[in-house]
Backbone bond lengths (Angstrom), bond angles and torsions (degrees), N, CA, C in turn:
res aa  C-N    CA-C-N  psi(-1)  N-CA   C-N-CA  omega(-1)  CA-C   N-CA-C  phi
1 M - - - 1.455 - - 1.529 108.65 -
2 R 1.300 116.45 133.34 1.459 122.56 -177.65 1.525 109.87 -91.13
3 P 1.351 117.78 129.69 1.469 119.08 179.79 1.531 110.79 -69.66
4 P 1.316 116.96 153.38 1.469 119.81 179.63 1.536 111.34 -61.65
5 R 1.307 115.59 155.51 1.470 120.96 -177.21 1.522 112.50 -64.04
6 I 1.326 117.39 -33.57 1.465 119.57 -177.52 1.527 110.40 -66.00
7 I 1.323 116.87 -36.04 1.468 119.85 178.13 1.522 109.98 -67.65
8 L 1.321 116.46 -41.60 1.469 119.42 177.14 1.528 111.39 -63.38
9 F 1.326 116.62 -40.91 1.468 120.39 179.40 1.527 110.86 -60.01
10 W 1.338 117.11 -50.18 1.457 119.89 -177.37 1.531 111.51 -69.54
11 T 1.310 117.74 -29.59 1.464 120.02 174.95 1.527 110.23 -64.36
12 V 1.312 116.96 -42.24 1.472 121.24 178.28 1.527 110.27 -65.54
13 V 1.326 117.38 -42.81 1.466 120.77 -179.88 1.529 110.54 -62.06
14 I 1.321 117.16 -46.22 1.467 120.72 -179.45 1.518 110.78 -65.76
15 A 1.331 117.31 -39.75 1.462 120.38 177.86 1.535 110.94 -63.16
16 A 1.338 117.06 -40.43 1.470 120.27 178.62 1.531 110.64 -64.73
17 L 1.329 117.49 -41.71 1.462 120.12 178.95 1.529 111.29 -65.75
18 L 1.320 116.52 -38.90 1.470 119.28 176.63 1.526 111.32 -64.79
19 F 1.336 116.77 -39.83 1.465 120.37 177.92 1.530 110.81 -62.18
20 I 1.325 116.46 -43.84 1.471 119.98 179.61 1.527 110.11 -63.63
21 E 1.320 117.53 -40.89 1.467 120.25 179.82 1.527 111.33 -64.51
22 V 1.319 117.17 -44.36 1.472 120.34 178.50 1.523 110.10 -64.60
23 A 1.326 117.37 -39.38 1.462 120.54 178.54 1.527 110.92 -64.44
24 E 1.308 118.13 -37.22 1.471 121.36 176.68 1.527 110.87 -66.66
25 L 1.320 116.76 -42.87 1.469 120.03 -178.36 1.524 112.05 -67.38
26 T 1.319 117.77 -35.88 1.461 121.48 -178.90 1.526 112.42 -89.85
27 R 1.304 117.61 2.44 1.476 123.63 -180.00 1.531 111.82 60.25
28 L 1.336 115.74 29.11 1.460 119.78 175.08 1.525 109.46 -63.13
29 F 1.294 116.01 -43.99 1.453 122.72 169.15 1.521 107.10 -150.56
30 T 1.302 116.00 158.90 1.462 119.99 179.17 1.517 109.55 -128.61
31 I 1.305 114.38 143.75 1.457 120.14 176.84 1.528 106.96 -90.19
32 P 1.329 118.39 129.96 1.467 120.12 -179.27 1.533 110.85 -71.62
33 F 1.330 115.27 80.26 1.458 121.35 -174.53 1.525 111.45 -65.52
34 L 1.336 118.03 -41.48 1.462 120.49 -177.85 1.531 111.41 -66.23
35 Q 1.313 117.33 -36.19 1.459 119.57 177.37 1.528 110.99 -68.06
36 A 1.317 116.32 -37.95 1.461 119.82 -179.38 1.524 111.41 -69.65
37 I 1.319 117.56 -38.18 1.463 120.13 -177.85 1.532 111.25 -78.84
38 S 1.328 117.27 -25.10 1.464 118.65 179.79 1.533 111.72 -76.54
39 N 1.320 117.96 -24.11 1.457 121.39 177.41 1.531 107.54 -83.40
40 V 1.313 117.94 115.39 1.457 123.40 -173.94 1.529 111.17 -64.34
41 V 1.309 117.15 -40.30 1.465 120.32 -178.46 1.522 110.18 -65.61
42 T 1.319 117.88 -43.07 1.463 121.30 179.02 1.517 110.33 -64.43
43 F 1.313 116.89 -43.09 1.456 120.74 -179.76 1.537 110.60 -64.34
44 A 1.316 118.26 -44.07 1.464 121.77 179.29 1.530 110.48 -64.17
45 F 1.330 117.15 -42.71 1.463 120.50 178.16 1.523 110.75 -61.07
46 A 1.322 117.37 -45.35 1.471 120.81 179.84 1.523 111.14 -63.55
47 L 1.326 116.60 -41.75 1.464 120.54 179.69 1.528 111.27 -64.11
48 I 1.321 116.70 -44.32 1.466 120.49 179.03 1.523 110.79 -65.86
49 F 1.325 116.89 -40.93 1.462 121.26 -179.90 1.522 111.32 -62.24
50 V 1.315 116.70 -46.40 1.463 120.68 179.40 1.530 110.83 -65.54
51 T 1.312 117.32 -38.42 1.471 120.80 178.41 1.527 111.04 -63.76
52 I 1.315 117.04 -43.96 1.463 120.58 178.78 1.527 110.55 -62.66
53 L 1.324 117.24 -44.88 1.467 119.78 178.65 1.527 111.49 -62.49
54 A 1.326 117.32 -39.45 1.466 120.80 179.13 1.525 110.82 -65.28
55 L 1.319 117.50 -41.19 1.469 120.63 178.39 1.527 111.78 -65.25
56 I 1.320 116.19 -43.02 1.462 119.63 178.40 1.525 110.17 -62.74
57 G 1.312 117.07 -43.84 1.466 120.82 177.83 1.521 111.96 -61.96
58 A 1.321 116.96 -42.71 1.466 120.68 179.50 1.525 110.78 -64.67
59 I 1.324 117.28 -38.39 1.469 120.35 178.87 1.520 110.03 -64.80
60 F 1.333 117.13 -45.83 1.463 119.56 -179.50 1.528 111.43 -65.45
61 I 1.313 117.66 -39.61 1.468 119.91 177.21 1.522 109.87 -64.96
62 G 1.321 118.03 -40.77 1.463 120.94 177.17 1.514 112.39 -63.12
63 I 1.315 117.10 -41.53 1.461 120.67 177.53 1.522 110.18 -62.74
64 Y 1.315 117.07 -43.80 1.465 121.18 -178.92 1.529 110.94 -63.59
65 V 1.330 116.59 -46.99 1.468 120.18 -178.22 1.524 110.69 -65.15
66 S 1.322 117.76 -43.92 1.462 119.23 -179.54 1.518 111.16 -66.78
67 Q 1.318 118.52 -35.11 1.457 120.90 177.67 1.518 110.36 -65.66
68 R 1.332 117.35 -40.21 1.467 120.64 179.08 1.519 111.23 -67.78
69 L 1.331 117.47 -35.67 1.463 120.31 -178.83 1.525 112.06 -75.18
70 L 1.311 117.56 -35.89 1.455 121.10 -173.40 1.523 114.29 -95.99
71 S 1.324 118.10 -8.23 1.458 118.88 -178.60 1.525 109.87 -74.70
72 P 1.334 116.34 139.90 1.466 118.64 179.15 1.521 109.65 -72.67
73 R 1.298 114.60 121.57 1.461 119.64 178.98 1.515 107.96 -123.63
74 G 1.306 115.81 151.12 1.455 121.03 175.33 1.516 110.02 -82.07
75 F 1.314 114.40 174.24 1.458 119.32 177.47 1.519 109.61 -79.52
76 S 1.310 115.32 153.16 1.456 120.10 174.50 1.523 108.43 -72.48
77 P 1.330 118.44 162.11 1.467 119.96 178.76 1.531 112.80 -57.06
78 F 1.315 117.02 -36.79 1.466 119.95 178.07 1.528 110.56 -63.99
79 E 1.336 116.51 -44.67 1.465 120.06 179.91 1.530 111.27 -65.05
80 E 1.340 116.71 -38.37 1.463 119.58 177.05 1.523 110.81 -62.04
81 E 1.322 117.43 -42.60 1.466 121.30 179.09 1.529 111.04 -64.28
82 M 1.323 116.98 -39.82 1.464 119.84 178.44 1.536 111.02 -65.47
83 L 1.329 117.21 -38.28 1.463 120.38 177.65 1.525 111.15 -66.21
84 K 1.334 117.38 -39.05 1.467 120.41 176.24 1.525 110.84 -63.79
85 M 1.323 116.51 -43.10 1.464 119.90 178.78 1.523 110.56 -63.03
86 R 1.307 117.48 -39.02 1.467 120.77 178.71 1.526 110.44 -63.94
87 A 1.326 116.30 -41.83 1.465 119.66 178.30 1.534 110.42 -64.54
88 D 1.343 116.89 -40.14 1.465 120.35 177.93 1.524 111.30 -62.79
89 V 1.307 117.50 -43.94 1.466 121.11 179.76 1.521 110.45 -64.22
90 T 1.313 117.25 -40.87 1.466 120.48 178.34 1.525 110.58 -63.11
91 E 1.326 117.32 -42.71 1.461 121.46 178.82 1.529 110.73 -64.87
92 L 1.324 117.75 -44.23 1.470 120.67 178.51 1.528 110.97 -63.24
93 R 1.300 117.29 -40.18 1.466 121.04 178.39 1.533 110.38 -62.32
94 R 1.332 116.71 -41.32 1.462 120.09 178.38 1.527 110.89 -65.43
95 Q 1.340 117.30 -41.15 1.462 120.26 179.17 1.526 111.42 -65.02
96 V 1.321 118.49 -41.35 1.458 121.85 178.43 1.520 110.13 -63.85
97 Q 1.310 116.59 -41.01 1.464 120.08 178.77 1.529 110.48 -64.88
98 D 1.339 117.82 -40.49 1.463 120.57 177.05 1.521 111.10 -63.32
99 L 1.319 117.24 -43.26 1.469 120.71 -179.66 1.523 111.65 -66.34
100 S 1.312 117.39 -38.21 1.466 119.63 -177.97 1.532 111.56 -74.55
101 S 1.306 118.58 -28.80 1.462 120.34 -179.24 1.527 112.37 -87.68
102 H 1.324 118.63 -25.52 1.469 122.69 -179.18 1.523 109.48 -128.93
103 P 1.351 119.32 83.53 1.470 119.38 178.49 1.528 109.77 -66.87
104 A 1.310 116.19 149.96 1.465 121.80 -179.20 1.529 110.15 -67.12
105 N 1.337 116.92 141.58 1.462 121.17 179.63 1.518 109.99 -69.54
106 G 1.307 116.34 135.90 1.456 121.95 176.83 1.512 113.19 76.27
107 A 1.283 118.29 11.89 1.460 119.86 178.89 1.515 108.42 -73.39
108 A 1.287 115.37 134.57 1.459 120.05 -179.27 1.511 109.60 -78.92
109 D 1.341 115.17 154.51 1.453 119.55 175.20 1.519 108.52 -66.93
110 P 1.304 117.78 151.84 1.465 119.14 178.68 1.526 109.47 -63.07
111 P 1.340 117.33 147.44 1.470 119.99 -178.53 1.516 111.39 -65.15
112 A 1.318 114.95 150.59 1.455 120.50 178.92 1.513 109.39 -71.48
113 P 1.316 116.92 150.57 1.456 118.92 178.78 1.519 111.02 -60.39
114 G 1.311 117.62 136.18 1.461 123.07 177.50 1.507 113.32 89.62
115 S 1.306 120.31 -8.34 1.470 121.74 178.66 1.522 108.54 -86.50
116 P 1.336 116.29 150.52 1.474 118.59 -179.22 1.512 110.68 -68.82
117 P 1.309 118.53 150.78 1.458 121.16 179.26 1.515 110.40 -65.85
118 A 1.339 115.49 150.42 1.456 121.40 -178.29 1.518 109.84 -68.92
119 G 1.331 116.53 135.94 1.452 122.14 176.62 1.510 113.49 82.22
120 G 1.323 117.75 3.11 1.457 121.77 179.79 1.505 111.02 -93.90
121 P 1.322 119.49 178.80 1.481 121.56 178.59 1.534 109.96 -67.75
122 P 1.346 117.21 146.72 1.463 120.41 -177.87 1.486 114.05 -72.81
């Protein structure tokens, strides 16, 4: 199975950033940071560029989160089972309440403890 292109793109970007960081730490090459920050135009361009990228990223993350929150989803199997159990308990509770409020006509009292069961051998 081939991974999506977006995953490959971000993997390459992260790998490039890691390579640059390792190269900076090992002094393989150095970026002239003081020259870049002393030039006002370069500094302003970098600041604006990073701000635009941050805003675009925040918008896409917001769109993704709101889509996940507002999309109609079904219940998980566990939640479905819990809802079924709740319905069963509610039904049993209603049946018990009906039986306790309306006893059956001609129902015999329960047998006394220690007496033989009705219809059994003497």
